[in-house]
N, C-alpha and C positions, 0 to 999 in steps of 0.2 A: 741384385743390388737391393739393400734394405730400404724400407719405405722412407726412413729419415734421410738416407743418402739421396734417394730419388727426389725428395722434396727440396733438399738443398741444391741439387743439380738443376732442377726446374726453376728454382728461384734465381739462381745465377744466370741461367739461360734467358729467362724473362728480362732480367736487368740488362743483359747485353743486347737483347733484341730491342728494348725500348731506347737504349743508348744509340743503337744503329739507326733507328727511325728518327731520333732527334738530329743526328748528324745529317741524315738525308734531308730533313726539312730545312736545315741550314745551308744546304747545297754543298756539304762537305762529303763528297761521295767516297773518296778513298778511305776516310775514317769510318764512314758508315759501313762500307763493305767489310772492313776488317772486323768490326763488332758483330755484324750479322754472320760472318763465317764462324766466329767463335761460338755464337749462339746456336748455329746449325749443328755444329759438332756435338754440343751438349744435348740438343734435342734428339739427335740420332742415338746418342749413348743410352738414353732412357726410352727410346722408341716412341717419342712424341712426334708423329709425322706431320700433323696439320700445321703446327707453327714452323716446322722445318720447311715445308713447302712454301709457306708465306714469306719466310726469310729469303728463300731462293728466288721467288718471283720478284721481290723487290730488288735483289741484287742484279737480276737479269735486266731489269729496267734501267738501272744505273749503268751497267756495262754497255747497254745500247746507247745511252746518251754520251758515254765516253768513247763510243765507236770501237769498243774492244770485242771484236768478233770471236777471237780465240776464247776469251773468258765466257762468252755466251754459249759457245759450243760445248765447252767443258762442263758448264752448269747444267745444260740440257742433258748431256750424256749421263751425268751423275744422277739426275732425277730419274731418267729412264732405267738405269741400272737398279736403283732402289725400288722402283715400281715393280720391276720384274722379279727381283729377289724376294720381296715381301708379298708378291701376288696381289698388288693393290691396283684398284682402278685409278685412272688419271683423275686427280681431284680438280674441281672447278677452277681454283686459283691458278693451277698450272695450265689448264686449257685456255684460260683468259690470257695468260702470258704468251702462250704459243700463238694465239689469235693476234695478239699485238705484234709479234715478230712477223707473222705472215702478212699482216696489213701493211707494215712498214716496208716490206719487201715488194709490195704491189700485188700479192696474191690474195685478193679480197674474197674469192670463193672459198679458199682454204680457211681463211680467217673466219668466215661465216660458219663453216662446218664445225670448227673448234668451239665457237660460241654456242651453237645449237646443242652440242653435246654437253657443254658446261651448264647451260640453262636446264637441261633435262636432269642432270646430276644434282644441281643445287635445289631444284624444286622437289626432287625425290627425297632429298635429305631435309627438306623444309628449312634450309639455311638462307635466311633473308639477306644476310650480308653478301654471300657469294652470288645470290640472285641479282643484287643491285650492281655488283661489279660486272657481272655478265651482261646485264641489260645496257649498262653504259658502253660496254664494248660494241654491242649491237648498234647503238646510236651512231658511233663513229663509222662503222662499216657501212651501214645503210646510207649515211650521208655521203661517203665516198663513192658509193655505187649510184648515187643520184636518186635514191629512193627516199626522198625528203619526207613524204607523209609518214612512212614507216618510222623514220628516225624521230619525228615529232611525237608520234604515238608512244614510242618507248620513253621519251622524255617525260611525257604525261604519267606513264606508269611509275617512273622513278620518283616523281613528285609525290605520288601517293605513298610510296615507301618512306620517303623522307619525313612524312607526318608522324611516323611511329619509330623511325630509326635515326640514331645520331651518327651519321656518316659524313662529317663536314668536308672531307677531301673529295668524296664522290659527288656530293651536292655542288661544291664549287666547280668541279670539272664539268658537271652537267650544264651549269650556267654558261661556262665558257664555250662548250660544244654548241649550245643553243645560239650563241652569238655568231659562231662560225657558220652555222647553217643559214642564218640571216645574211651573213656576208656573201656566201655562195649564191644566195638568191638575189643579190644586188640590192638588198634593203639596208643600205649603209648606215643611215641615221638610227634605225632600230637596232642594228648590231652594236653601234657605239653605245647606245643606252644600256644594252645588256652587259657589255664589257665593263662599264662603269658600275653597274649593280654588283658585278662579281668583285670588283675592286673594293667596294664597301664591305662585302662579306669577308674579304681577306684581311681587312684592316686589323682585326683582333687575333689573327692567326699568323704564325711565323712559318712561311713556306716559300723559300727562295725560288724554287722551280715554278710554282704557280704565279708568283709575282712577276717573274721574268716573262713567263708565257703571256700574261695579261698585257705587259708593256709591249710585247711583240704584236699582240692582237690589236692593240690601240694604234700602234704605228702603221700596221697594215691597213687598218680601216681608214685612217686619216689619209693614207696614200690614195686609196680608192676614192675618197671624197675630194681629193685634189688639194688637200692642205699639206703642202710639202714641208713647211716649217714644223708643224706639229708632228708629222710623220717622222721626220728626222730626229726631233727631240726625243720621242719615246723609243725609237730604235737605238739611238746612241746611249740612252740611259740603260736600256736592257743590256747592251754590250759592255757597258762599264761595270755593271753589277756582277756579272758572271765570271767564274774562273774558266778561261778558255780550255784548260786541260781537262776539266770535268765536264763542262757543257760544250762538248765538241759539236754535237748535232745542232743544238740551239744556236751556237755561235755561227755555224755555217748558214743556217736559215736567216739569221739577222743580216749577215753580209749579203746574201742573195737578194733579200728584200730591199736593202739599202742601195744595191746596184740597180734594181728596177727603178727606184726613185730617181737616181742620178740620170739614168738613160731617159726617163720620161721628161725630166726637167730640161735636159739638154736638147731634146728633139723638137719641142714646141715652145712658142712664145705665149700662146693663149690656148687653154684647154677648156672646152665648153661641156659642162655636165648637164645634159638635157633633163635627166631625171630629177635632179635637185635644184635646177635653176641657179647654177653657180658657175663661176669661171675661175680657172687657176692661171694667174699671171706668173711668168717665170721668176720674177724677183719678188713680187708682193705676196705670192702664195694664193690661198683660196679667198675668193670674194663672193659672198652670198648676196643674191639679189632679192630673195624671198618675195615680198609683196610689191616690189618695185617693177611692175609689169611694163610700164612704158619704157623704162631704161633697158629692160631685158629685151623687149621687142626691137628697140633701136639697135642694140648690140647684135642681136641675131641677124638683123638685116645686113649689117656691115660684115659679119662673119661669113655669111652665105655669098657675099659679093665683094671680096677684097679687090681694091683698086677701082671699083665703080663709083663714080661721083653721083650723089643723090642731091637733087635740087630741093629747095624748100617746099616746092609744090609736091614733089615725090614723097618727101618725108611726111608731110601733112596727110597725104593720102594713104601711105603704107603703114605708118605708125599710129596716127590718130584716127584713121579711117574717116577723114573729113576733107572737104574741098578747101584749098589753101586760101586763107584770108590774112594778108600781111599785118593788119591791125591786131589780129589775135595770135597768129602763129610765129611771127618773126621773133618776138621775145621768148615765147615758149620753146622754140627750137634752140635758140641760143643758150638758154638756161639748162635745157636737158642735155645738150652736148657738153656743157661745162660740168654738169654733175657726173656724166659718164666718164669724162676724162679724169675727174678726181678719184673715181673708183678704180679705174684700170691702169692709168698711166703711172709708171715708176717715178717719173719726174713731170709734175703737172705743167711746169713752166716750159718744158721742152718736150712736147707731145711726140710719142713714138708711134702710136697707133692711129688715132683719129686726127686727120688733117683737114684743113679748109682749102677748098678750091675756089676759083673765081665765081663759080655759080652754085656752090654747095659744099658737101662734106663727103669724105671717103675714108675707108680703112686702108692703111699702107699695104700695098699688094705684096710686099715681101714678108708680111707677118706670117709666121708658121702657125697653123691652126689645126687643132684636133677637136672633133665633135664626137662625144661619147654618149 
């Protein structure tokens, strides 16, 4: 093929490849795959293997999201036939894709092996972009293996690369991965802050998959924080945005997370989050006590002893750590009970939880309680 014809073919292939990436960023996977297929054929025609493998890798990711196992198998077979025919080593971008498939199938050791081979190849070729994609893959696998310190070390390494490389997709994915590591470590407020930082980074970029992934992450985090209303809001928004025929895997994850939320809400009336000094009421959602220590101590006393009546003398001693003095404590106890009811009762005028007895106050013994 003459050089002018090669140049024309490469130009057309590049145009198709960019169009495919655009459709991918918009969440239009079938259109993206079609463009990338056409680009792949042209790249093969002129034996430009690197962009061919990159197009194949992106198509495999979309086939996975669409739960098209047959297409994944066919794509992997095509790659292996080409590698054998041309006597080529498996390139980093293919190894990273194989690692992704192994990770999603639950074979983390195999995924780690692919990534270690990819890292060696990328470093040997001094290809910083492939090195970053590989390191990001290591972050995910280390996190799933529970090797959190190693995952965080790799995130630090990526941040160094991002100072000199413009890889917005990998950078955004790294922020999201960092948020999930915090979520796994039960650092929910920190995770939430990181996810909102990622949302700010996404504001000027058009990527439906990243946007939906972040909405899902926010919904999951709010569920862990006990805010049922916000959790449902973000999960529903994520579900409404996606095309369920393209986002098969994500749609399933959203439905599973929503189901967890429904079960949790139905099972308990009050859920006490010890770590964050918060309570989730079945109808009102999350209630933060923050620096309201007396209210928190009063509620904890009731939650630990449902049905037990606490006299004013007992409340003064257990909550305020003082001997009971009616001139001082009667009004204080009355006002504090009133404030607690306003916080947790769905209907303040018809208390469901905190009741008054002849000689004190108690938590309705039929209240379903979870302490986490």
